[in-house]
N, C-alpha and C positions, 0 to 999 in steps of 0.2 A: 227339618228346614225351619225357616224363620217363623212361619205361621204356627208350626207345632210348638216351637219354643215359646211364642207369645201366649199360646193357649195354656201352656204349663205355668207361665208367670201370672196369668190371670187367675187360674185356679188357686195358686199359692196365695195371691193377694186376698181372694175371697175367704179362703179358709182361715188364714192367719189373722185377717182383719176381724172376722166374726168371733173367733175363739180366743184370741190373745189381745184384741183391741189394737193391733199394729196398724200404723198409718204409713203409707209409702209416698215419698216425695217424687212422684212420676206423673208426667202430664197425661198418661193413658191409665193411670191407676194400677200399674203393674208392679209386681214384686220382682225387681231385677237388680243385679249388682255386677260388679266387674268379674266375679267368678264364673258367671254363666257362660261366658265366651270360652272358657278353658275346660268346661265340663261336657261329658256325654249326658244325655237326658233320656230317661225311660218314661214313657207315657203309656197309660192304659186307657182304652176307649170302650165305650158301650157300642157294640157293633149294631144294635138296633136303631140307634139315633146318631151315631158318630160323635158323641160328646166325650170329651176327656173326663175321666173320673178318678184318676190317680196319677201321681208323678213323683219322681225323685231325680236328683242329679248326682253324678259320679265324677270324682276328681282323683286321678291317679297320681302317683309319686312324681312322675316326670312332668306332668302338666302343672302340678302344684308348685314346682320350682319356677316355672315360667309365670305363674300367677302371683308369685311372692310368698308362697307358703300355703298350707292347708287353711281352710276357713276356721277350723277348730283352733288354730294357733292364735287367733285374735281373742280367744276366751280362755285358753289353757297354755301353760308351758308344756310343750310336747317333747321335751328333751329325751325322756325315757323311750318314747315311741319312735323317735327319729333314729335311735340307735339299733332298732331291731333289724335283723337280716330279711332280705326278700322284698317284694313289692307290696306296697300299702295302697288301699283304695279308700277314699273318704266318701261317705254317703251323706247327703244333706237335702234340706228343703223338702222332705218327704211329706206328702199329704194325700188324703183320700176325701173325695166329695162326701158330704154328710149323708147323702141318700144311698151311698154304696158302701156301707160299713158292715155288711153282713159277713164278710170274710172273703168273698170271691175276688174282689178287686185287689186286696193286699196279697192274696195267694198268687195271682198272676204277676204282680209286681215282684214279689219275692222269687218266683220262678225265673223271671228274666234276670234278676240280680244274680241268682245262683249260676246261671249259664255264663253270665258276664265274668264272674269271679273265676270260674274254671277255665274258660276260653283264654283268659289273659293271664293266667298263672299268678294270681295274687296270693300272698301269704296272710295278710291281715286286712280286715275291714274295720274302719273307725268312723266316728261321727258324733253328733250330739242329739240327745233326746230331751224334749222340753216338758217341764212341769209348770203349769200356769200358776201365777201368784195373785191372780185377781181376787182370790178369796182371802187375801192377807197373809198367805203362806201356810194356812192350816193343813191343807192336804200335802204340801211339800214336807212339812214337819212330821206328818204321819208316815210318809213313804220312806224318808231317808234312813231311819233305823233299820228297816228291812233290807234296804240296799246295802248298808254297811255290814250287816250281819251275814248276809247270804251271797252277795254278788260282787263285792269289790275284788279287783285284781290284786295280785301279790304286791307288796310294798315297793319292790324294785321297778314295777311298771306303772306306778301312780303318776298321774298328771296333777298339776297344781293350778287351780283357778286364778285368773287374773283379777276378778272381782268377787269377793266373798259375799255371802248372803247372811244378813242378820234379821231373823224373823222371831217372833214370839213363839216358842215351841210349846204352845198349849196343847193339852191332850184333846184328841178328837175321837169320836166314836169309831169311825172307820175311815180307811183310806181308799181312794180311787186311783189305781194305777192307770196312767194315760195309756190308751190302746196301743200307740206306737211303741212306747217303752216296754209294754208287756210283750209285744211281738218280738222286739229285739232280745228280750230275756229268753223267751221260748226258743229262739233260734240258737241260743247258746252264747250270746254276748255277755261280757262282764262289764262292770262299771269301773271307770278309771280313777275314782276318787271323789272328793267333795265337789259340790255343784258350783257353777258360776252364774252370777246374775246377768241376765241379758236385758238391759234397760229398754231396748227398742221394742221387744216383745213382751216386756214385763213378765218374764218367766225365769225359772231356774233351769239351766242346761246341765245335764250330766253327760259325761264323756263315755261313749260306749265303744267296746273293742271286741272283736271276734277273731280268734285264731281259726283260720279257715279249715285247717286240718282237724279241728276239734268240734265241728258243727254237731249239734245235738242230734242223736240218732233218729228221732222222729222226723226232724226237718231234713236230714240227709236222705232218708227213704222217700220223703215226699217231694223234695226238690232236685236233689242231685242225681 
């Protein structure tokens, strides 16, 4: 209902504001946009206090047409993805309250997502995962070589970013893979190609894609 949606938008605004420095032009300080009305939203709550602790939103192929396209299409040319057979589900605006990142909250969220994928007969899951650029792009520069070498999709499935990223690729001692991106990779997601710059959140977005029939065995046993 509307109260639950506003709770999700408030959590998103808090997390994205604190971690990416995003600012939202909303009288109530919420993170909301036109896509929210076309999405289903999954919320996770702490039953001890009733507080929302994680959220994500889901946009199916049919609703995306009514919304004017997938949100990801504003950042990437999705021509290769749009030609795939079967139904596609886009996941977005995923976040977990900073005090609930031990793994339980994301596990519950992923379990609900797995049920949703199977119950609605989706073939592919797509979306964006963000890498902060608040450090000047050092962590991003350290992460991308690993993604290119180990996790990119085949060339015929690549998406093209609408805004490229030009950062100083200085060497850094170690990279810190964002937890959400790491969770996507563990699920079996692949990376659709080079990253897109998101000026609103000052981050690099990489396109993630999952062939639902190829979910990693460990995740299939755990969730499906």
